[in-house]
C-alpha positions in Angstrom: -25.3 30.4 -12.6 -25.5 28.1 -9.7 -23.4 28.3 -6.6 -21.7 27.1 -5.0 -19.2 25.0 -7.8 -16.4 22.3 -7.4 -14.2 22.6 -10.4 -11.6 19.5 -9.9 -8.4 19.5 -11.7 -8.7 16.1 -13.7 -5.9 16.8 -16.6 -2.8 18.5 -17.2 -0.6 18.6 -20.6 2.4 20.6 -21.8 3.5 21.8 -24.8 5.1 18.5 -26.0 3.0 15.9 -28.0 1.6 13.3 -25.9 2.4 15.0 -22.5 -1.1 14.4 -20.7 -1.1 12.9 -17.6 -4.1 12.2 -15.9 -5.9 11.3 -12.4 -3.4 9.6 -9.4 -0.8 9.9 -12.2 -0.7 14.0 -11.9 1.8 15.8 -9.5 -0.6 17.4 -7.4 -5.0 17.4 -6.8 -6.0 20.8 -7.3 -9.6 22.2 -7.6 -11.8 25.3 -7.1 -14.8 25.9 -5.0 -16.7 28.9 -6.2 -19.2 30.7 -3.6 -22.6 32.4 -4.4 -20.9 35.8 -2.6 -18.6 35.6 -5.7 -15.8 34.5 -3.4 -13.8 31.3 -3.9 -11.2 28.7 -2.7 -8.2 27.1 -4.6 -7.1 23.8 -2.7 -3.9 22.0 -3.8 -3.0 18.7 -2.3 0.5 17.7 -3.0 2.6 14.7 -1.0 0.1 14.2 1.2 0.2 18.3 2.3 -3.6 20.1 1.4 -2.8 24.2 1.6 -6.0 26.3 0.4 -5.7 30.4 -0.7 -8.9 32.1 -0.9 -10.1 35.4 -3.2 -12.7 36.7 -5.1 -14.4 36.2 -8.6 -15.9 38.1 -11.3 -17.2 36.6 -14.3 -16.1 37.9 -17.5 -16.6 37.3 -21.1 -13.5 37.4 -23.4 -12.8 36.0 -26.9 -16.7 34.8 -26.6 -15.7 33.0 -23.8 -17.2 32.8 -20.7 -14.8 32.7 -17.9 -14.0 33.7 -14.2 -11.2 36.6 -13.9 -9.5 35.2 -9.8 -8.3 37.9 -7.6 -6.1 36.4 -5.3 -6.3 37.7 -1.4 -2.2 37.5 -1.4 0.4 36.4 -3.5 0.9 32.1 -3.0 2.6 29.3 -5.1 -0.7 28.2 -6.2 -1.4 31.3 -8.5 -0.9 30.1 -12.5 -0.2 32.7 -15.1 1.5 34.7 -17.1 2.2 38.0 -15.0 2.8 38.7 -11.8 -0.4 39.6 -10.5 -2.0 37.8 -7.6 -4.9 36.4 -10.2 -5.7 33.7 -12.7 -7.9 33.5 -15.6 -10.2 30.5 -16.3 -12.4 29.9 -19.2 -15.4 27.8 -20.2 -14.5 25.4 -23.6 -17.3 25.4 -26.4 -19.4 22.9 -24.4 -19.3 24.8 -21.1 -17.9 21.2 -19.4 -14.1 21.9 -19.1 -12.5 25.0 -17.6 -9.3 25.4 -18.3 -6.6 27.9 -17.2 -5.0 30.5 -19.9 -1.6 29.7 -18.3 -0.8 27.8 -21.3 -0.4 30.5 -23.2 3.0 31.6 -22.2 4.4 27.9 -22.1 2.7 26.8 -18.4 0.8 23.9 -18.2 -2.4 23.4 -20.0 -4.8 22.7 -16.9 -8.2 21.0 -16.9 -10.8 20.9 -14.8 -14.3 19.5 -14.2 -17.3 20.0 -11.9 -17.9 17.8 -9.9 -20.3 17.2 -6.9 -19.5 18.9 -3.2 -19.1 16.6 -0.7 
């Protein structure tokens, strides 16, 4: 994989049918920036306020999916997961075009990210 990579949130959904929200209609904007040295920054912009948290990542293969295991440097409110650990698991769809958070496995929102050019 080539780094750095930026993955931008473009769609959110809940477990209810027809609940997809995209673009500016989402309650916040968010992206991950993955760097060459296996570190990342997760940034969220909500109500005009930008907050970021950092950590390290490793590439893992799980259930025939390529994914990223993210370990945050500290507990924070941006972490979306099914455990109390300061980590997230993101995986690529079968076409390797959309990055998904596995938070929806425990009734969290479905979060869909697409790779975008770095500003």
